[in-house]
C-alpha positions as CSV (number, residue, x, y, z in Angstrom):
1,X,17.4,9.1,-80.4
2,X,15.6,9.7,-77.3
3,X,17.0,8.7,-74.0
4,X,13.6,8.0,-72.8
5,X,13.0,4.3,-72.2
6,X,9.4,3.2,-71.2
7,X,8.8,-0.1,-69.7
8,X,5.0,-0.8,-70.3
9,X,5.1,-4.6,-69.2
10,X,4.4,-3.6,-65.6
11,X,1.7,-1.1,-66.0
12,X,-1.6,-1.6,-64.4
13,X,-4.8,-0.9,-66.5
14,X,-5.7,2.8,-66.6
15,X,-8.9,4.6,-67.3
16,X,-8.7,6.5,-70.8
17,X,-8.4,9.6,-68.8
18,X,-5.3,8.4,-66.9
19,X,-3.8,6.9,-70.0
20,X,-4.2,10.5,-71.7
21,X,-2.4,11.9,-68.6
22,X,0.2,9.3,-68.9
23,X,0.9,10.4,-72.4
24,X,1.4,14.1,-71.1
25,X,4.0,12.8,-68.6
26,X,5.8,10.7,-71.2
27,X,5.9,13.6,-73.7
28,X,7.4,15.6,-70.9
29,X,10.1,13.3,-70.3
30,X,10.9,12.7,-73.9
31,X,11.4,16.3,-74.5
32,X,13.4,16.7,-71.2
33,X,16.0,14.0,-72.2
34,X,16.2,15.5,-75.8
35,X,17.1,18.8,-74.0
36,X,13.8,20.5,-75.5
37,X,13.1,22.5,-72.3
38,X,10.8,24.9,-74.2
39,X,8.7,22.1,-75.3
40,X,8.6,20.7,-71.7
41,X,7.4,24.2,-70.4
42,X,4.4,24.2,-72.9
43,X,3.4,20.9,-71.4
44,X,3.1,22.7,-68.1
45,X,0.5,25.3,-67.0
46,X,1.9,28.7,-66.5
47,X,1.7,28.5,-62.7
48,X,3.0,24.9,-62.5
49,X,4.3,23.9,-59.0
50,X,6.9,21.5,-58.8
51,X,8.3,20.4,-55.4
52,X,11.2,18.1,-54.3
53,X,10.4,17.7,-50.6
54,X,13.6,15.6,-49.7
55,X,15.9,17.3,-52.0
56,X,19.5,17.5,-51.1
57,X,20.9,20.6,-49.1
58,X,21.8,23.4,-51.5
59,X,19.8,22.4,-54.4
60,X,16.4,23.5,-55.7
61,X,13.6,22.2,-53.7
62,X,10.7,24.0,-55.3
63,X,9.7,25.7,-58.5
64,X,6.8,28.0,-58.6
65,X,5.8,29.0,-62.4
66,X,7.3,28.2,-65.7
67,X,10.2,30.6,-65.0
68,X,11.6,28.9,-61.9
69,X,11.0,25.4,-63.6
70,X,12.9,26.6,-66.6
71,X,15.9,27.3,-64.6
72,X,16.0,23.9,-62.9
73,X,15.3,21.9,-66.3
74,X,18.0,23.8,-68.2
75,X,20.5,23.2,-65.3
76,X,19.5,19.5,-65.2
77,X,20.0,19.0,-69.0
78,X,23.3,21.2,-69.0
79,X,24.6,19.5,-65.7
80,X,24.2,15.9,-66.9
81,X,25.5,14.2,-70.1
82,X,24.0,11.9,-70.9
83,X,20.6,12.6,-69.2
84,X,18.5,9.6,-69.5
85,X,15.1,8.7,-67.9
86,X,13.3,5.4,-67.7
87,X,9.8,5.4,-66.9
88,X,8.4,2.4,-65.1
89,X,4.8,1.6,-63.5
90,X,2.2,4.1,-63.4
91,X,-1.0,4.2,-61.1
92,X,-4.0,6.4,-61.5
93,X,-4.7,9.0,-58.8
94,X,-8.4,10.0,-58.9
95,X,-9.6,12.3,-60.1
96,X,-6.8,14.1,-62.1
97,X,-3.5,12.8,-61.1
98,X,-0.7,10.1,-61.7
99,X,1.9,8.4,-59.5
100,X,4.8,7.5,-61.8
101,X,7.9,5.5,-61.1
102,X,11.0,6.3,-63.0
103,X,14.8,6.3,-62.8
104,X,17.6,8.3,-64.1
105,X,20.9,7.1,-65.5
106,X,23.2,10.1,-65.9
107,X,26.7,11.4,-65.8
108,X,27.6,14.6,-64.1
109,X,29.5,16.7,-66.4
110,X,31.2,18.7,-63.8
111,X,32.4,15.8,-61.4
112,X,32.0,12.9,-64.2
113,X,30.2,11.1,-61.4
114,X,27.5,8.7,-62.3
115,X,24.0,9.7,-61.2
116,X,21.4,7.1,-60.9
117,X,18.5,7.5,-58.9
118,X,14.9,6.1,-58.5
119,X,11.9,8.5,-58.2
120,X,8.2,8.4,-57.5
121,X,6.5,11.3,-59.2
122,X,3.0,12.4,-58.3
123,X,1.7,14.5,-61.1
124,X,-1.6,16.5,-61.5
125,X,-2.8,17.2,-64.9
126,X,-5.1,20.1,-65.8
127,X,-6.5,20.4,-69.3
128,X,-3.9,18.4,-70.6
129,X,-1.0,20.0,-68.9
130,X,1.1,19.4,-65.7
131,X,-0.2,21.6,-63.1
132,X,1.6,20.1,-60.1
133,X,4.6,17.7,-59.5
134,X,5.8,16.1,-56.5
135,X,9.1,14.3,-56.9
136,X,10.6,11.9,-54.3
137,X,14.1,10.5,-54.6
138,X,17.2,9.8,-52.8
139,X,18.8,13.0,-51.9
140,X,22.3,11.4,-51.1
141,X,22.6,10.0,-54.7
142,X,22.1,13.6,-55.9
143,X,24.4,15.2,-53.5
144,X,27.3,12.7,-54.5
145,X,26.8,13.4,-58.1
146,X,26.9,17.1,-57.9
147,X,30.0,17.1,-55.7
148,X,28.6,17.5,-52.3
149,X,29.4,21.1,-50.8
150,X,31.8,22.0,-53.7
151,X,29.7,24.8,-55.0
152,X,28.7,22.9,-58.2
153,X,25.0,22.6,-57.1
154,X,22.1,24.7,-58.4
155,X,20.7,26.7,-55.4
C-alpha cells in the first residue's frame, strides 16, 4: 500500500491543464513514497531543477539534472522509514505551474527521530514532466531529524 495520502476535500477548482499537472505531481509523490526513484525520475525532465531555498545547513539545497536529483531522492527513501507524504491543497500557477501543500510523516532510520514537516512546493511542468521544483519547509525540523551536526546528513 502506498504511503501517499491525498486530501481532495479542500482543493480549489482547477483548469483541465492544471488538473493534468496535479496528476503528474501526485504520481511523482506516489512513486517516491513507494521507493520507486527511477519512476520519479522518468516523471522529470532530464534537466530538472529542484531547489530547497531554506534547507538546513549541511543538507542538499539544489539538484540540477536527474543525476543530482537521484542522489537526493535515494538518500531520502533510504534515510527515512517509513517515508510518507500527504498532499493537501493545490493552486494553479498560470501558465504551467502548481503550488502544492504537502506534509511528511517519517522516522529517520539512523536517529529513530520522528520527522514531520509541512511544505509548500512550487512545480513547473513541461510536456507532462516536472521541469522545476521549489520546496519550502521548516529547516529546523529536518535538522533535528537527521541528528544536527553529527555527520548523518546528506551534503
